[in-house]
MARPA-462317 format. One line per 4 residues: number of its first residue (from 1); for each residue z, x negated, y of C-alpha. Coordinates in nm, 3 decimals. Layout:
BEGIN
NUM) Z X Y | ...
***
This chain:
BEGIN
1) -0.152 -1.546 -0.869 | -0.551 -1.581 -0.857 | -0.730 -1.569 -0.470 | -0.917 -1.285 -0.574
5) -0.738 -0.923 -0.521 | -0.759 -0.682 -0.835 | -1.027 -0.449 -0.900 | -0.862 -0.161 -0.832
9) -0.530 -0.142 -0.636 | -0.301 0.159 -0.518 | -0.060 0.162 -0.208 | 0.120 0.508 -0.338
13) 0.477 0.322 -0.592 | 0.391 0.642 -0.826 | 0.023 0.523 -0.915 | 0.024 0.258 -1.273
17) -0.265 0.047 -1.031 | 0.030 -0.036 -0.752 | 0.096 -0.404 -0.766 | 0.317 -0.469 -0.548
21) 0.265 -0.885 -0.494 | -0.050 -0.821 -0.373 | -0.017 -0.547 -0.123 | 0.291 -0.821 -0.027
25) 0.028 -1.100 0.086 | -0.169 -0.798 0.285 | -0.501 -0.652 0.054 | -0.763 -0.589 0.357
29) -1.074 -0.387 0.217 | -1.468 -0.383 0.384 | -1.575 -0.055 0.304 | -2.014 -0.036 0.313
33) -1.935 -0.328 0.607 | -1.698 -0.202 0.794 | -1.311 -0.347 0.794 | -1.092 0.038 0.720
37) -0.713 -0.027 0.770 | -0.650 0.390 0.631 | -0.749 0.290 0.286 | -0.493 0.411 0.001
41) -0.681 0.309 -0.305 | -0.938 0.160 -0.390 | -1.166 0.056 -0.738 | -1.459 -0.203 -0.712
45) -1.620 -0.197 -1.029 | -1.689 0.217 -0.982 | -1.765 0.141 -0.591 | -1.472 0.400 -0.395
49) -1.204 0.435 -0.191 | -0.936 0.632 -0.117 | -0.914 0.701 0.299 | -0.646 0.861 0.487
53) -0.737 1.206 0.688 | -0.587 1.176 0.909 | -0.207 1.285 0.949 | -0.214 1.601 0.700
57) 0.007 1.628 0.422 | -0.060 1.794 0.080 | 0.173 2.071 -0.148 | 0.332 1.728 -0.233
61) 0.390 1.600 0.100 | 0.113 1.345 0.039 | -0.096 1.232 0.262 | -0.425 1.394 0.219
65) -0.692 1.162 0.099 | -1.092 1.190 0.042 | -1.291 1.001 -0.192 | -1.633 0.765 -0.032
69) -1.882 0.576 -0.214 | -1.987 0.241 -0.188 | -1.949 -0.079 -0.190 | -1.603 -0.218 -0.157
73) -1.515 -0.598 -0.081 | -1.125 -0.615 -0.079 | -0.976 -0.949 0.051 | -0.655 -1.098 0.078
77) -0.519 -1.166 0.446 | -0.326 -1.440 0.409 | -0.568 -1.687 0.296
***
């Protein structure tokens, strides 16, 4: 695996953008220069992150998220 994280990554195992190998290495995300620990999904090329909102759940039992636009900088934490 390369030293750059994927362009798009999701922690949801049902998502087509879920990558178990990348998540096992530990992916950190800086959004607009601030470290974020509650990122559920991100896309570097489109410039957005999907952040978890507290402990609120939607009607399917998944965590409620909000999409924000800005500068996304993912990195591997094991490097």
